[in-house]
N, C-alpha and C positions, 0 to 999 in steps of 0.2 A: 766232304762226307755228306751223303744224303741218307736219310732214314725215314721209315714210316712203319706204322703198325697196321696189321691186318687181322681181322677176326672172322672166324667161320662159325656159323651156327648150323649144326646138322640136326636131322630129325632125332627127337629124343632129348633135345636141349644140351647136347654136348658142345661145349664152347672151347675153341682153340684160338689162341692169340699168338701172333708172330711179330717179331721185330726184324725188319729187313734193313740192311745197311749196304750202301755202295761206297767203296773206297777207291779213289783215283791214285795210281802209283806211277810216277814219272820215271823213277830210277829202279825199274823192276829187275835189274840184273845185279843187285847189290845186297849187302847184308841187311839193309833197311827193309827190303821186301821180305826176307826171311823172318825178320822181327815182327812185321805186321801180321804175317800168317800165324806165327806162334801166339802173339798177343790176343788176337781175336779168338783163336782156338781155345786158349785158356779161359776166356770169358764165356765159353759155351756156344759160340757161333760156329756154323758149318759153312764152308765155302761151297756154293752151289753153282757158280758160273764165273767165267772170266771173259773179257772181251778186249781185244786190241783195236784201237781206233786212233786216227790222227786227230789232234786237237785243232783249234782254229789257226794255229801257227805252223801246222804241218808236222808236229812232233808226235811220234807214236807213243800213245799212253795206254796203260793197262787199267781196266776197271774190274774190280773184284766185287762180287755180289755175295754177301753173307746173310744168313738167316739163323734164328733160333726161336724155339717155342718159349713163350712166356707163361709161367703158371698163373692161374687166377688168384 
C-alpha cells in the first residue's frame, strides 16, 4: 500500500488536503476484493481509478487508487 498527502492552496487561502492511497490486489475476482472496496468506502475514501498491469513475474495485478479529503 502506498500513500501520500497532497495540499492545495488557492487564491483567498482556501486550503484543501487529500490523502491518496494505492492498493495492489492480486486476487481481484474474490470476496477479498469486495471486502477491500467496502472497507475503504466506509473509511471515507472514494475509488478514483483502477489499473490492470503485469507485475515483474507476469501475473496480472489490479491497482486501486483511492482518495479522500482531509479536514484541517
